[in-house]
C-alpha positions, 0 to 999 in steps of 0.5 A: 910579266917578266923582264928580258935583257937584249943588247944591254936593254932591259924590257918588261914583257907580257905574253898572253899564251894561246889557249883553246884552239881547235885548228892549226896553231896561229902565228903569234901577234907582236903588239907595238905600243903608242908613245908614253904608255905602258903595254897595258894600254892595249888591254881593251883590244887584247881582251877582244882577240880570240884566246887561240891567238898568242899576244906578245907585248913589251914596254920600250926603254924608260916607259911602263916597267922597262928601266930608263936606258943610259943612252937614247935609241932610234927606230932604225937601231931598235927594230933589230933589237926587237927582232932579237927579243922575238928570237929569244922568246922562241918565235920564228916569225910573228904577225906585227901590229903597230899602234900610233908611234908603234906603227913607225917601229912596225914599218921599220921592223917589217923591212929590217926583220922581214924574215920574222914578219908574216903579216903587218897591221898599221893602226892610227899611224903614219910615215914619221917625220915626212907625213901630212901633219896634224894642226900645230896646236894638236902636235904641240900637245904631244910634246909633253907626257902630261896627258898620261899623268893628269886625268883632268887635263886629259879630259880637257884636251881629249876631243881636240887631240883624239877626235872621234867619240872623244869629242862628245865623251872625253872622259873615255880617253881619261878612262883608257889612258889612266885605268890601264897604262903604267907610266915611266920617268918623264925622260923615257917619254922624251927618249921615245920622241927622240927615237922617231926624230928625223925618221921616216918610212916614206922612201922605203914603203915599197920594200914592205912586201908582207901582206899589210892592213892599214887601219885609220880613223876618218877623224884623227887629229894626230894622224890625218887619214890622208897618211893612211891613203899614202901608205896604201899607195906605197906598200905593194900588198896592202889594203886600207880600212877606214873606220868612223872615229878618232885616234883612240878607237882601237881602245875605246871601240875595240869591239868594232875593230878587233874582228876586222884586224883578227879577220885579216890575221886569220886569212890563209897565206897564199902559196 
């Protein structure tokens, strides 16, 4: 772990260096996290990726180990900052994967920083403020960071908001959210919510030209699967993988999803 300051914002960064590869060097993977959780949240997924794949993660301002920013930020202005971080880390281009909230940032990055983007993976995400929403009660639970701070509360609401195997094993949600993640100040969570306020990718889906894999669960109360189908229609060079599960399957069923995503990333580029 180390800190990098870009445009006045200090970010905690983690790089899992590539080791043991016998073939040609692979493009590094930049992971963009969901709301309210530190970069450790995606550790179960990272652990199931091959070691020859270099993986880059960071905490957004005010989350995990990144200091609270003086001023809020927005998706449209934060994506170029991430692009500058990528350059400072010495990468010409990266594969980009966004999970949940991070999927919005990934879409913005793929358009604003298209020369730095080789491939794109969008997992359990939608098109922002213009999308088919979950039920109001579910979305209401997302307005507070309590589930990241209170394991008992997480167990009580896990089936309702995360769906999938959390309906029968809600303790698994508490396990992944509290065993790995590192929270920051409450204001950091609200800044992250504000960053997506009024933002939508719907008008520019057609500008995402990089090969894209959309991964969605058929029982995701936060982001109903219809949103993945909309993105599949809007992004020209995209494909859709629907799995049987809910919003957190990337973490709780990483054994199933990691090979699908890695297989897509490992495909040779067409000349």
